[in-house]
C-alpha positions as CSV (number, residue, x, y, z in Angstrom):
1,X,-19.1,-18.5,-18.5
2,X,-21.3,-21.0,-16.9
3,X,-18.4,-21.7,-14.3
4,X,-18.8,-18.4,-13.0
5,X,-21.8,-19.3,-11.4
6,X,-19.8,-21.6,-9.0
7,X,-19.4,-20.7,-5.2
8,X,-15.8,-22.9,-5.6
9,X,-15.0,-21.0,-8.8
10,X,-15.9,-17.3,-7.5
11,X,-13.8,-18.3,-4.4
12,X,-10.7,-18.8,-6.7
13,X,-11.2,-15.7,-8.4
14,X,-11.3,-13.6,-5.5
15,X,-8.8,-15.5,-3.7
16,X,-6.1,-15.5,-6.7
17,X,-6.5,-11.5,-6.4
18,X,-5.8,-11.5,-2.6
19,X,-3.1,-13.5,-2.8
20,X,-1.3,-11.6,-6.3
21,X,-1.6,-8.4,-3.9
22,X,-0.1,-10.0,-0.7
23,X,2.8,-11.7,-3.1
24,X,3.2,-8.6,-5.0
25,X,3.9,-6.4,-2.2
26,X,6.2,-9.0,-0.1
27,X,7.6,-10.1,-3.3
28,X,9.2,-7.2,-4.2
29,X,11.0,-6.9,-1.0
30,X,12.4,-10.5,-1.3
31,X,13.6,-9.9,-4.6
32,X,14.9,-6.6,-3.6
33,X,16.6,-7.5,-0.7
34,X,17.7,-11.0,-2.1
35,X,15.5,-13.4,0.3
36,X,14.6,-16.2,-2.2
37,X,16.5,-18.7,-0.6
38,X,15.1,-17.7,2.6
39,X,11.9,-17.6,1.5
40,X,12.1,-21.3,0.2
41,X,13.4,-22.5,3.8
42,X,10.5,-20.6,5.2
43,X,8.2,-22.2,2.5
44,X,9.2,-26.0,3.4
45,X,9.5,-25.4,7.2
46,X,5.7,-24.5,7.1
47,X,5.8,-28.4,6.5
48,X,6.3,-28.9,10.2
49,X,3.1,-27.0,11.2
50,X,1.1,-28.6,8.6
51,X,2.2,-31.8,10.5
52,X,1.6,-30.7,14.0
53,X,-1.6,-29.3,12.8
54,X,-2.8,-32.5,11.1
55,X,-1.5,-34.9,14.6
56,X,-3.1,-32.6,17.2
57,X,-6.6,-31.6,15.4
58,X,-5.8,-28.1,14.8
59,X,-6.0,-26.4,12.1
60,X,-3.2,-26.7,9.7
61,X,-3.0,-23.3,8.1
62,X,-3.2,-21.8,11.9
63,X,-0.3,-24.4,13.5
64,X,1.8,-23.7,10.0
65,X,1.3,-20.2,10.3
66,X,3.0,-20.3,14.2
67,X,5.6,-22.9,12.8
68,X,6.4,-20.5,9.9
69,X,6.9,-17.1,12.0
70,X,9.0,-19.4,14.9
71,X,11.2,-20.4,12.1
72,X,11.5,-17.3,10.3
73,X,12.6,-15.3,13.5
74,X,14.7,-18.3,14.3
75,X,16.4,-17.9,11.2
76,X,16.7,-14.3,11.3
77,X,18.0,-14.4,14.7
78,X,20.6,-16.9,13.8
79,X,21.6,-15.1,10.8
80,X,22.6,-12.3,12.7
81,X,25.4,-14.3,14.8
82,X,28.9,-14.4,13.9
83,X,29.1,-18.2,14.5
84,X,26.3,-18.9,12.1
85,X,26.4,-18.2,8.1
86,X,22.8,-17.5,7.1
87,X,22.3,-20.4,4.5
88,X,23.2,-22.7,7.4
89,X,20.4,-21.2,9.6
90,X,17.9,-21.3,6.4
91,X,19.4,-25.2,6.3
92,X,18.6,-26.1,9.8
93,X,15.1,-24.7,10.0
94,X,14.4,-25.9,6.4
95,X,15.1,-29.7,7.6
96,X,13.3,-29.2,10.6
97,X,10.3,-28.6,9.5
98,X,10.4,-31.0,6.9
99,X,11.2,-33.6,9.3
100,X,8.8,-32.4,11.9
101,X,6.4,-32.6,9.0
102,X,6.8,-36.2,8.1
103,X,6.8,-37.5,11.3
104,X,3.7,-36.1,12.5
105,X,1.5,-36.6,9.5
106,X,2.8,-40.4,9.8
107,X,1.7,-40.4,13.3
108,X,-1.7,-38.7,12.7
109,X,-4.6,-41.3,13.3
110,X,-6.2,-42.3,9.9
111,X,-5.7,-40.9,6.1
112,X,-5.0,-37.3,5.7
113,X,-6.8,-36.4,2.4
114,X,-5.9,-32.7,2.4
115,X,-2.1,-33.3,2.7
116,X,-1.6,-33.1,-1.3
117,X,-3.5,-30.0,-1.7
118,X,-0.6,-28.3,0.9
119,X,1.8,-29.9,-1.0
120,X,1.1,-29.1,-4.5
121,X,-2.1,-26.7,-4.3
122,X,-5.7,-26.3,-5.3
123,X,-6.8,-23.1,-5.7
124,X,-10.4,-24.7,-6.3
125,X,-10.6,-26.2,-2.9
126,X,-9.9,-22.9,-1.1
127,X,-12.4,-21.9,1.9
128,X,-14.1,-18.8,3.1
129,X,-11.7,-19.2,6.1
130,X,-8.9,-19.2,3.4
131,X,-10.0,-16.4,1.7
132,X,-10.4,-14.0,5.3
133,X,-7.1,-15.1,5.9
134,X,-5.5,-14.2,2.3
135,X,-7.8,-10.6,2.7
136,X,-6.2,-10.3,6.3
137,X,-2.5,-10.5,5.4
138,X,-2.8,-8.7,1.9
139,X,-4.8,-5.6,3.7
140,X,-2.1,-5.5,6.5
141,X,0.7,-5.6,3.9
142,X,-0.9,-2.6,1.9
143,X,-1.2,-0.4,5.0
144,X,2.1,-1.8,6.2
145,X,3.7,-0.6,3.0
146,X,1.6,2.7,2.6
147,X,2.8,3.9,5.9
148,X,6.5,2.7,5.9
149,X,7.2,2.8,1.9
150,X,10.3,4.8,2.5
151,X,11.6,3.0,5.1
152,X,11.3,-0.5,3.6
153,X,12.6,0.6,0.2
154,X,16.0,1.8,2.7
155,X,15.9,-1.6,4.4
156,X,15.7,-3.7,1.4
157,X,18.4,-1.7,-0.3
158,X,21.1,-0.4,2.1
159,X,20.6,-1.3,5.4
160,X,23.7,0.7,6.9
161,X,22.2,3.9,5.4
162,X,18.8,3.1,6.8
163,X,20.4,2.6,10.4
164,X,22.3,6.1,9.7
165,X,18.9,8.0,9.4
166,X,17.9,6.4,13.0
167,X,15.7,3.9,11.7
168,X,15.3,0.8,13.6
169,X,16.3,-1.7,11.4
170,X,16.0,-5.1,13.3
171,X,12.0,-4.0,14.2
172,X,11.6,-3.9,10.6
173,X,13.8,-6.8,9.4
174,X,11.6,-8.9,11.9
175,X,8.0,-7.7,10.9
176,X,9.1,-7.9,7.0
177,X,10.0,-11.7,7.9
178,X,6.8,-12.2,9.8
179,X,5.1,-10.5,6.9
180,X,7.2,-13.2,4.5
181,X,5.9,-16.3,6.9
182,X,2.1,-15.1,7.0
183,X,1.9,-14.8,2.8
184,X,3.9,-18.1,2.6
185,X,1.2,-20.0,4.6
186,X,-1.7,-17.9,3.2
187,X,-0.5,-18.8,-0.4
188,X,-0.4,-23.0,0.6
189,X,-3.9,-23.9,-0.4
190,X,-3.2,-21.9,-3.9
191,X,0.1,-23.2,-5.3
192,X,1.3,-25.4,-2.6
193,X,4.3,-25.7,-0.6
194,X,6.6,-26.9,-3.6
195,X,5.4,-23.7,-5.5
196,X,4.6,-21.0,-3.8
197,X,8.2,-19.5,-3.9
198,X,7.6,-18.8,-7.5
199,X,4.4,-16.9,-7.3
200,X,6.8,-14.6,-4.7
201,X,9.7,-14.5,-7.0
202,X,8.4,-14.7,-11.0
203,X,6.1,-12.0,-11.1
204,X,8.4,-9.7,-9.7
205,X,11.4,-10.6,-12.1
206,X,8.5,-10.0,-14.9
207,X,7.4,-6.3,-13.4
208,X,11.6,-5.4,-13.0
209,X,12.2,-6.1,-16.5
210,X,9.8,-2.8,-17.2
211,X,10.9,-0.9,-14.2
212,X,13.2,-0.5,-11.1
213,X,11.1,1.8,-9.2
214,X,10.0,-0.2,-5.9
215,X,6.6,0.9,-6.1
216,X,6.0,0.5,-9.3
217,X,7.5,-3.1,-9.3
218,X,5.0,-4.2,-7.0
219,X,1.9,-2.8,-9.3
220,X,3.1,-4.7,-11.7
221,X,3.7,-7.5,-9.9
222,X,-0.1,-7.5,-8.6
223,X,-1.0,-7.3,-12.3
224,X,0.8,-10.1,-13.7
225,X,0.6,-12.3,-10.5
226,X,-3.2,-11.9,-11.2
227,X,-2.9,-12.6,-15.1
228,X,-0.9,-15.9,-14.2
229,X,-3.8,-17.1,-12.2
230,X,-6.2,-16.3,-14.4
231,X,-4.3,-18.2,-17.2
232,X,-3.5,-21.4,-15.0
233,X,-7.3,-21.4,-13.5
234,X,-8.6,-21.3,-17.4
235,X,-5.7,-24.3,-18.4
236,X,-6.7,-26.0,-15.3
237,X,-10.3,-26.0,-16.1
238,X,-10.0,-26.7,-19.9
239,X,-7.3,-29.5,-19.6
240,X,-8.3,-30.6,-16.2
241,X,-4.7,-30.3,-14.6
242,X,-3.7,-29.5,-11.1
243,X,-4.4,-25.2,-10.8
244,X,-0.9,-24.7,-8.7
245,X,1.5,-26.1,-11.4
246,X,-0.6,-24.3,-14.2
247,X,-0.2,-20.8,-12.5
248,X,3.1,-21.3,-12.4
249,X,3.6,-22.4,-15.8
250,X,1.6,-19.6,-17.0
251,X,4.0,-17.0,-14.8
252,X,7.1,-18.5,-16.3
253,X,5.1,-18.3,-19.8
254,X,4.6,-14.5,-19.1
255,X,7.9,-13.8,-18.1
256,X,9.6,-15.8,-21.2
257,X,7.1,-13.4,-23.6
258,X,8.3,-10.3,-21.6
259,X,11.8,-11.1,-21.9
260,X,11.6,-12.0,-25.4
261,X,9.5,-8.8,-26.8
262,X,12.0,-6.7,-24.6
263,X,15.0,-8.1,-26.1
264,X,13.3,-8.2,-29.6
265,X,12.4,-4.1,-29.0
266,X,16.1,-3.4,-27.6
267,X,17.5,-5.0,-30.6
268,X,15.4,-3.0,-33.1
269,X,16.2,0.0,-31.3
270,X,19.8,-0.8,-31.4
271,X,19.7,-1.2,-35.4
272,X,17.4,1.8,-36.0
273,X,20.0,3.8,-34.3
């Protein structure tokens, strides 16, 4: 318990909670709307912004946010065109972001010591600025979903029905893509570009084992995500292994345990009947 007195570990605990809230909320929409592939494309596209930030001396998270948001809007716009398939639009921005990131990282003067933290994540290195960004995203998501939960559910499950109710479906889709991009960038320092998509999907998959109600999945996802972060932090501290990979590993273990437990419970119930 002595580790709790260190500032970096306190930041890690707070950052885990804020990331779990943000990912639990927007991740439920991602899984419900089946946007996992789009989220993966935006995750890798944000690398272009990181490369530009390292080259220009601007904050990599700021440049990554701008690049990810523009990529999200680009994917949303191209996917609505009749001459472009959605997966093709995602592949364009995925490849563009990675190519731009590699080029500008190579051109950056000197060595980029923080690059591995953006690629693979290191929650123990997050700063107060990272926490403020995570807090802003989490609060904005909580307020938005509290005010517009029903329209978001309509858009997630049936866009045609949402249009029939007079809802501005296109506006909601762009706003939600904005939140997806910002959440991805805010979580880069925690689990990295390679693994951030898992934090947006695995807790939601686990929560979906126990409920099919949209708001309940959100609450369960937040709790499961935070449990995964705490478990990952413990493994990382105990065995001196990367924290990002440890968090995702724990989330997969929790999913497997819940899946096995539910299967055994269902089997026992059927036998008793």
